[in-house]
C-alpha positions as CSV (number, residue, x, y, z in Angstrom):
1,M,3.2,-34.0,6.9
2,S,6.3,-31.8,6.4
3,T,5.3,-29.3,9.6
4,S,6.2,-31.5,12.6
5,V,4.7,-31.1,16.0
6,S,6.8,-30.5,19.3
7,I,6.0,-31.6,22.8
8,L,7.4,-30.9,25.8
9,F,6.5,-31.6,29.8
10,Y,7.8,-29.1,32.2
11,I,7.1,-27.8,35.7
12,K,6.3,-24.0,36.6
13,R,8.2,-23.6,39.6
14,A,7.3,-20.0,39.6
15,K,3.8,-21.8,40.7
16,V,4.9,-23.4,43.6
17,N,2.2,-24.0,46.1
18,N,2.1,-24.2,50.1
19,L,3.2,-27.8,49.7
20,G,6.4,-27.3,47.9
21,I,4.8,-29.1,44.9
22,C,4.4,-27.5,41.5
23,P,2.1,-28.3,38.7
24,I,3.0,-29.8,35.6
25,Y,2.5,-28.3,31.9
26,T,2.6,-29.6,28.3
27,R,4.0,-26.8,25.6
28,I,2.9,-27.5,22.1
29,T,5.3,-25.9,19.4
30,I,4.4,-26.1,15.6
31,N,6.3,-23.5,13.2
32,S,7.8,-21.9,16.5
33,K,4.6,-20.9,17.5
34,R,3.2,-22.4,20.6
35,F,0.6,-23.0,23.2
36,E,0.2,-24.6,27.2
37,F,-1.9,-26.5,29.2
38,S,-1.6,-27.6,32.6
39,T,-1.6,-31.4,33.2
40,N,-3.1,-30.9,36.7
41,K,-0.1,-33.2,37.6
42,Y,1.9,-31.5,40.5
43,I,5.0,-33.0,41.8
44,N,8.1,-31.7,44.0
45,P,10.8,-30.2,41.8
46,D,13.6,-32.5,43.1
47,K,11.5,-35.5,41.6
48,W,11.6,-33.6,37.9
49,S,14.1,-34.8,35.0
50,S,13.8,-31.9,32.8
51,E,15.7,-34.6,30.5
52,G,13.1,-36.8,30.5
53,N,10.5,-34.5,30.5
54,K,8.8,-37.3,33.2
55,V,8.7,-37.8,37.3
56,K,12.1,-39.8,38.4
57,G,12.1,-43.2,40.2
58,S,10.0,-45.9,40.1
59,T,7.3,-45.3,42.6
60,E,3.8,-45.9,42.1
61,E,3.2,-41.8,42.0
62,S,5.8,-41.7,39.3
63,R,4.3,-44.3,37.4
64,T,1.1,-42.6,37.1
65,I,2.1,-39.4,36.7
66,N,4.1,-40.3,34.0
67,S,1.2,-42.8,32.6
68,H,-0.9,-39.8,32.6
69,L,1.6,-37.5,30.3
70,D,2.0,-40.5,28.0
71,Y,-1.5,-40.4,27.5
72,L,-1.8,-36.3,26.7
73,K,1.2,-36.9,24.4
74,N,-0.4,-39.1,22.5
75,K,-3.8,-37.9,22.5
76,V,-1.7,-34.6,21.1
77,L,-0.5,-36.9,18.3
78,E,-3.9,-38.3,17.7
79,A,-5.4,-35.1,17.1
80,E,-2.5,-34.2,14.6
81,K,-3.4,-37.1,12.5
82,K,-7.6,-36.2,12.5
83,L,-6.3,-33.0,11.1
84,F,-4.4,-34.5,8.5
85,K,-7.4,-36.5,7.3
86,K,-9.7,-34.0,7.7
87,D,-7.2,-32.0,5.3
88,I,-7.2,-29.1,7.5
89,S,-4.0,-27.4,7.9
90,L,-1.5,-28.0,11.2
91,N,-1.2,-24.9,13.1
92,T,-1.2,-24.3,17.1
93,E,-4.6,-22.7,16.6
94,N,-6.7,-25.8,14.5
95,L,-4.5,-28.1,16.8
96,K,-5.3,-26.6,20.1
97,N,-9.7,-26.7,18.5
98,E,-9.2,-30.4,17.6
99,L,-7.9,-31.4,20.8
100,F,-10.2,-29.7,23.3
101,G,-13.4,-30.3,21.1
102,V,-14.0,-26.6,20.5
103,T,-15.9,-25.9,17.5
104,E,-14.0,-23.0,15.3
105,T,-15.9,-20.4,14.8
106,K,-16.9,-19.5,11.7
107,R,-14.7,-16.1,10.1
108,M,-17.1,-14.4,8.0
109,L,-15.4,-11.5,5.1
110,V,-17.2,-8.4,6.2
111,P,-16.2,-8.1,10.0
112,I,-12.6,-8.6,9.1
113,F,-12.3,-6.4,6.1
114,Q,-14.4,-3.6,8.1
115,D,-12.1,-4.6,11.0
116,H,-9.1,-3.7,8.8
117,N,-11.3,-0.2,7.4
118,N,-11.4,0.9,11.4
119,R,-7.9,0.2,12.1
120,I,-6.8,2.6,8.8
121,K,-9.6,5.6,10.2
122,E,-7.9,5.4,13.4
123,L,-4.7,5.9,11.9
124,V,-6.0,9.1,9.2
125,G,-3.4,11.7,9.0
126,K,-0.7,9.4,10.9
127,E,0.0,6.8,8.6
128,Y,-2.6,6.9,6.1
129,A,-4.0,9.7,4.0
130,P,-8.0,10.2,4.1
131,G,-8.5,9.2,0.1
132,T,-6.7,5.5,1.8
133,L,-9.6,4.7,3.7
134,E,-12.2,6.5,1.5
135,R,-10.7,4.2,-1.1
136,Y,-11.7,0.9,1.0
137,T,-14.5,1.7,2.4
138,T,-15.6,2.0,-1.4
139,S,-13.6,-1.8,-1.7
140,L,-15.9,-2.6,0.3
141,K,-19.4,-1.8,-0.4
142,H,-18.5,-3.1,-3.6
143,T,-17.7,-6.6,-2.0
144,V,-21.0,-6.6,-0.2
145,E,-23.1,-5.5,-3.2
146,F,-21.0,-8.6,-5.3
147,I,-21.7,-11.2,-2.6
148,K,-25.0,-10.1,-2.7
149,W,-25.5,-10.1,-6.6
150,K,-23.6,-13.4,-6.8
151,Y,-24.7,-15.3,-3.3
152,N,-28.1,-14.3,-2.7
153,V,-26.4,-13.2,1.0
154,S,-25.0,-10.4,3.2
155,D,-21.7,-12.0,4.4
156,I,-19.5,-15.1,3.3
157,D,-17.3,-17.0,5.2
158,I,-13.6,-16.8,4.4
159,T,-12.6,-20.0,3.6
160,K,-15.5,-20.2,1.0
161,I,-13.7,-17.5,-1.4
162,D,-11.5,-19.7,-3.5
163,H,-10.2,-18.9,-7.1
164,A,-13.6,-18.7,-8.8
165,F,-14.8,-15.7,-6.0
166,I,-11.9,-13.9,-7.2
167,T,-12.4,-13.9,-11.5
168,D,-16.2,-13.8,-10.5
169,Y,-15.4,-10.9,-8.5
170,E,-13.9,-9.4,-11.4
171,F,-16.5,-9.8,-14.3
172,W,-19.3,-8.3,-11.6
173,L,-16.7,-5.3,-11.7
174,R,-16.0,-5.3,-15.1
175,S,-19.6,-6.1,-16.3
176,V,-22.4,-5.1,-13.8
177,R,-20.5,-2.2,-12.0
178,N,-19.2,-1.2,-15.5
179,C,-15.5,-0.6,-14.2
180,A,-12.7,0.2,-16.5
181,N,-9.9,-2.0,-16.5
182,N,-7.1,-0.3,-14.5
183,T,-9.9,0.6,-11.8
184,A,-11.7,-3.1,-11.6
185,V,-7.8,-4.5,-11.2
186,K,-7.1,-1.6,-8.5
187,Y,-10.5,-2.8,-6.1
188,I,-9.4,-6.3,-6.9
189,K,-5.8,-5.2,-5.4
190,N,-7.8,-3.7,-2.1
191,F,-9.8,-7.0,-1.6
192,S,-6.4,-9.3,-2.2
193,K,-4.5,-7.1,1.1
194,I,-8.1,-8.6,3.4
195,I,-6.5,-11.9,1.8
196,K,-3.3,-11.9,2.8
197,L,-4.7,-10.6,6.1
198,C,-6.3,-13.6,6.6
199,L,-3.5,-15.7,5.6
200,A,-0.9,-14.1,7.9
201,N,-3.3,-15.0,10.5
202,D,-3.5,-18.6,9.3
203,W,-7.6,-17.7,8.7
204,L,-7.2,-19.7,5.5
205,N,-5.3,-22.9,4.4
206,K,-4.5,-21.7,0.4
207,D,-3.9,-18.2,-1.3
208,P,-7.1,-17.5,-3.4
209,F,-5.5,-15.5,-5.6
210,A,-2.4,-18.0,-6.2
211,N,-3.2,-19.0,-9.6
212,Y,-4.5,-15.3,-10.5
213,K,-3.0,-12.4,-12.8
214,S,-4.6,-8.9,-14.1
215,K,-2.3,-6.7,-15.7
216,V,-2.9,-2.5,-15.4
217,K,-3.1,-1.0,-18.9
218,E,-0.9,1.8,-19.4
219,V,-2.8,5.1,-19.2
220,E,-0.9,8.0,-21.2
221,R,-0.9,11.0,-19.2
222,V,-2.5,14.2,-19.8
223,Y,0.4,17.3,-20.0
224,L,0.4,21.1,-21.0
225,S,3.1,22.2,-23.4
226,E,5.7,25.2,-23.2
227,E,3.2,27.0,-25.4
228,E,0.1,26.2,-23.3
229,I,1.5,27.2,-20.1
230,Q,3.1,30.4,-21.9
231,I,-0.6,31.3,-22.1
232,I,-1.9,30.7,-18.8
233,I,1.5,32.4,-17.4
234,N,0.1,36.0,-20.0
235,K,-3.8,35.2,-19.7
236,D,-5.0,38.6,-17.7
237,F,-7.8,37.2,-15.5
238,K,-10.8,39.5,-14.7
239,T,-11.0,37.8,-11.0
240,E,-9.1,37.6,-7.9
241,R,-10.1,33.6,-7.7
242,L,-8.5,32.8,-11.0
243,S,-5.2,34.2,-10.5
244,L,-5.3,32.7,-7.3
245,V,-6.1,29.4,-8.7
246,R,-3.5,29.7,-12.0
247,D,-0.7,30.9,-9.8
248,I,-0.8,27.8,-7.2
249,F,-1.6,25.2,-10.5
250,L,2.0,26.9,-12.0
251,F,3.6,26.7,-8.8
252,S,3.4,23.0,-8.8
253,C,4.2,22.9,-12.6
254,F,7.5,24.1,-11.4
255,T,7.6,22.2,-8.5
256,G,6.2,19.2,-9.4
257,L,4.2,18.9,-5.9
258,A,1.1,17.0,-5.7
259,Y,-2.5,18.9,-4.1
260,I,-2.0,17.8,-0.8
261,D,1.6,18.5,-0.6
262,V,1.3,21.9,-1.6
263,K,-1.2,22.2,1.1
264,N,0.6,21.2,3.2
265,L,3.8,23.5,2.8
266,T,5.1,26.2,5.5
267,K,7.5,28.8,5.4
268,S,9.8,26.5,7.4
269,H,9.5,23.5,3.9
270,I,12.1,26.4,2.5
271,S,15.7,25.9,3.3
272,Y,19.3,26.4,1.5
273,G,20.3,23.5,-0.3
274,I,23.6,22.2,-1.6
275,D,24.3,25.0,-3.7
276,G,23.8,27.9,-1.7
277,E,19.9,28.5,-2.9
278,K,16.5,27.9,-2.0
279,W,14.7,25.0,-2.1
280,I,11.9,22.7,-0.9
281,F,12.6,20.2,1.5
282,T,9.1,17.5,2.1
283,H,7.6,14.4,2.3
284,R,5.2,13.3,0.0
285,Q,1.8,12.8,2.3
286,K,1.3,9.6,-0.4
287,T,4.5,7.3,-0.2
288,E,6.1,9.3,3.0
289,S,9.3,9.5,0.3
290,A,11.8,12.5,0.5
291,S,11.3,15.4,-1.8
292,K,13.8,18.1,-2.8
293,I,13.1,20.6,-5.2
294,P,15.3,23.7,-5.9
295,I,12.9,26.9,-6.4
296,L,12.9,28.4,-10.0
297,P,12.8,32.0,-10.5
298,I,8.7,31.7,-11.5
299,T,8.3,29.6,-8.3
300,Q,9.8,32.2,-6.1
301,I,7.9,35.1,-7.6
302,I,4.5,33.1,-6.9
303,I,5.6,32.8,-2.9
304,D,6.8,36.0,-2.8
305,R,3.4,37.2,-4.1
306,Y,1.0,35.6,-1.3
307,Q,3.7,35.7,1.6
308,K,1.3,38.4,3.1
309,H,-2.0,36.6,2.2
310,P,-3.9,37.1,5.2
311,Q,-4.2,33.0,4.5
312,S,-0.8,32.5,4.4
313,L,-0.2,34.1,7.7
314,N,-3.5,32.8,9.3
315,Q,-2.7,29.1,8.9
316,D,0.7,29.6,8.8
317,K,1.3,28.2,5.3
318,L,3.1,29.1,2.2
319,L,0.4,29.3,-0.2
320,P,-3.6,30.3,0.5
321,I,-4.7,26.8,-1.6
322,L,-8.2,26.3,-1.7
323,S,-10.2,22.8,-1.4
324,N,-9.0,20.1,-4.5
325,Q,-12.7,20.5,-5.7
326,K,-12.3,24.1,-5.9
327,M,-8.9,24.6,-7.3
328,N,-10.0,22.0,-10.2
329,A,-13.7,23.3,-11.0
330,Y,-11.2,26.9,-11.6
331,L,-8.8,24.6,-13.7
332,K,-11.6,23.6,-15.9
333,E,-13.1,27.3,-16.3
334,I,-9.1,28.7,-16.9
335,A,-9.1,25.7,-19.0
336,G,-11.5,27.6,-20.7
337,V,-10.6,31.2,-21.1
338,C,-7.4,29.9,-22.2
339,G,-8.6,27.4,-25.3
340,I,-6.5,25.0,-24.1
341,N,-8.5,21.4,-25.8
342,K,-7.7,19.4,-22.3
343,E,-9.3,18.2,-18.9
344,L,-7.5,20.0,-16.6
345,T,-7.0,19.3,-13.3
346,F,-4.5,19.8,-10.4
347,H,-2.6,16.7,-10.9
348,I,-1.9,17.6,-14.5
349,A,0.3,20.3,-13.3
350,R,2.9,17.0,-12.0
351,H,2.7,15.3,-14.8
352,T,3.4,18.7,-16.8
353,F,6.4,19.1,-14.5
354,A,8.2,16.1,-15.1
355,T,7.3,16.6,-18.9
356,T,7.3,19.6,-20.7
357,V,9.6,21.2,-17.6
358,T,12.0,19.1,-16.9
359,L,13.0,16.0,-19.1
360,T,12.1,17.9,-22.0
361,N,14.5,20.2,-21.2
362,G,17.2,17.0,-20.8
363,V,17.0,17.2,-16.7
364,P,18.4,13.4,-16.0
365,I,15.7,11.3,-15.1
366,E,17.4,10.6,-11.6
367,S,16.9,13.6,-10.8
368,V,13.6,13.9,-11.7
369,S,12.3,11.0,-10.2
370,K,14.3,12.4,-6.8
371,M,12.4,15.3,-7.3
372,L,9.0,14.2,-7.8
373,G,9.7,12.0,-4.3
374,H,9.4,8.3,-6.5
375,K,10.4,5.7,-4.5
376,N,11.3,3.4,-8.1
377,L,13.0,5.0,-11.1
378,R,10.3,3.1,-13.2
379,T,7.5,5.2,-12.0
380,T,9.4,8.2,-13.6
381,Q,10.3,5.7,-16.8
382,H,6.6,6.4,-17.6
383,Y,6.2,10.0,-18.3
384,A,9.9,9.5,-20.2
385,K,7.8,7.4,-22.6
386,V,5.5,10.1,-24.1
387,L,8.0,12.5,-24.7
388,D,7.5,13.0,-28.7
389,R,9.0,16.1,-28.6
390,K,12.0,14.7,-27.0
391,V,12.8,11.9,-29.3
392,S,12.3,14.5,-32.5
393,D,15.5,16.1,-30.6
394,D,17.1,13.2,-29.9
395,M,16.5,11.5,-33.5
396,K,17.9,15.2,-34.8
397,I,20.7,15.3,-33.5
398,L,21.6,12.0,-34.7
399,K,20.2,13.3,-38.1
400,D,22.8,15.8,-38.3
401,K,25.6,13.3,-37.5
402,F,24.6,11.2,-40.4
403,S,24.7,14.4,-42.6
404,F,28.2,14.9,-42.2
405,N,29.4,11.3,-43.8
406,K,28.8,12.1,-47.4
407,T,30.2,8.3,-48.6
408,T,26.9,7.3,-46.4
409,N,24.8,9.2,-48.3
410,Q,25.8,8.8,-51.6
411,Q,25.6,4.6,-50.3
412,I,21.9,5.2,-49.4
413,K,21.4,7.2,-52.6
414,S,22.6,4.3,-54.9
415,I,20.3,1.5,-52.8
């Protein structure tokens, strides 16, 4: 066994009684974790040997107490052997249960999952977004449905969760729930967090995800072209609500901010940047990473247009934004009116900023990543992959370069 048990006997001097004697305690340590229990023996502190972990001398009292300590030591070592024979992991909790004959209570999956969700619920608005709670609530619901489908029970002991459980759960998500690849992978990823929680608490002996592999398929992000942006800008909407939604959508197109981050903006988020111009300084709610975005002329026009709007004034908001559901509903209406054959949602504005507004116009990917508040440059690189126009422009430069090389052209013609 690679894991070893450390046994120490010591006296608790702070608990000396009226007779001047101290209780002797046993301390068990395994992998820096420990538990203690009383030996039910007492001794005068002057008679105790800290170096030898026993009572000094050869008196009848000394022999009796030291014999009892040896008995306890052997009992601990015997409990360690029993765990090894039962193939139960050696940790303080399991050894304590074996030593004192405590039958370990079965830990069931659903209460652990629910407790995890309850903790997230308490921290919504502080450390988590409401969408995170909704995601894990749905994950728990799916997990319960799967257990009922597979085992015809309402819950399962976490020690019964193995590799087969994971693969069967994924199969159920894809077949019975008819989830797309990325959706199924995300639900499994949510479930893996609960398993990691169990592993961290030493409730599981091995990781059921050890040999499991899944791959998220890259989804082509929808974004608007320059022409489509211009159509939306030039369109004269007859209703105030569509004009408002159009303006806030364009604000996101030219700042790259997600819906919730636009909603949270106040005038205090605008300040002067390193260049002496106005910038937006904020933090993304999703990742808490900083976003610092220079304000473009069209962005400033939209800010000025709504600075005296009643909702902006009453709620101390930079823009009078509607609910995400209403914004998306009206954006579909705007797409229809403008003849844009795309499933227009508010988040497409963020994709448009990353592609059409910035990367296509030569803004370095590092700058785009910083403005988007991405923690990893790889996240931003997903946008760069879809820019056919940028590839075309880059290759045109190369084509023009080769056109000046007449020797090269003659050589090609002769092939």
